[in-house]
C-alpha positions as CSV (number, residue, x, y, z in Angstrom):
1,M,101.3,-157.9,-102.2
2,L,102.0,-158.9,-105.9
3,L,105.7,-158.5,-105.2
4,E,105.5,-160.7,-102.2
5,I,103.7,-163.4,-104.2
6,N,106.3,-163.2,-107.0
7,D,109.2,-163.5,-104.5
8,A,107.5,-166.4,-102.7
9,L,107.0,-168.1,-106.2
10,E,110.6,-167.7,-107.0
11,R,111.6,-169.4,-103.6
12,L,109.1,-172.2,-104.4
13,A,110.8,-172.6,-107.9
14,R,114.2,-173.1,-106.3
15,I,112.8,-175.8,-103.8
16,N,110.3,-177.5,-106.3
17,P,110.2,-176.2,-109.7
18,R,107.1,-178.4,-110.8
19,L,105.0,-177.0,-108.0
20,A,105.8,-173.5,-109.2
21,Y,105.1,-174.5,-112.8
22,V,101.6,-175.7,-111.6
23,V,101.0,-172.4,-109.8
24,E,102.0,-170.4,-113.0
25,C,99.6,-172.3,-115.1
26,R,96.7,-172.3,-112.7
27,F,97.0,-168.8,-111.2
28,F,98.6,-166.8,-114.1
29,A,97.4,-168.7,-117.2
30,G,94.1,-169.5,-115.8
31,F,94.3,-173.2,-116.9
32,D,92.2,-175.9,-115.1
33,D,93.6,-179.2,-113.9
34,A,93.4,-181.0,-117.3
35,E,94.9,-178.1,-119.3
36,T,97.7,-177.8,-116.7
37,A,98.2,-181.7,-116.8
38,I,98.5,-181.4,-120.7
39,A,101.0,-178.4,-120.6
40,L,103.2,-180.1,-118.1
41,G,102.9,-183.7,-119.1
42,L,101.2,-184.8,-115.8
43,T,98.2,-186.5,-114.8
44,D,95.2,-184.5,-113.7
45,R,95.5,-186.2,-110.1
46,T,99.3,-185.1,-109.8
47,V,98.2,-181.6,-110.8
48,R,95.5,-181.5,-108.1
49,R,97.9,-182.8,-105.4
50,D,100.7,-180.3,-106.6
51,W,98.2,-177.5,-106.4
52,I,97.2,-178.4,-103.0
53,K,100.7,-178.5,-101.9
54,A,101.8,-175.2,-103.7
55,R,98.8,-173.3,-102.3
56,A,99.7,-174.5,-98.7
57,W,103.4,-173.7,-99.1
58,L,102.7,-170.2,-100.4
59,S,100.1,-169.5,-97.8
60,R,102.5,-170.5,-95.0
61,E,105.4,-168.5,-96.8
62,L,103.3,-165.4,-97.3
63,D,101.9,-165.5,-93.7
64,Y,105.5,-166.0,-92.3
65,H,106.8,-163.0,-94.3
66,A,103.8,-160.8,-93.3
67,A,104.4,-161.5,-89.7
68,V,108.3,-160.9,-89.8
69,S,107.6,-157.6,-91.6
70,L,105.3,-156.4,-88.7
71,T,108.1,-156.8,-86.2
């Protein structure tokens, strides 16, 4: 599963690098919204919106690849 997450995160980085950076800060570094905002030079609100978008994208991507691998 970790390999699939890494692959999906790399695909996300090619599409929207900022969303991937938010995921890296939140998921891997354990930063909260404020810490992520400071690290990336964004507002807390932008980080929250990006986090929601990134989680949704990754969820769809991982669901899709899981379904494809079952066939």
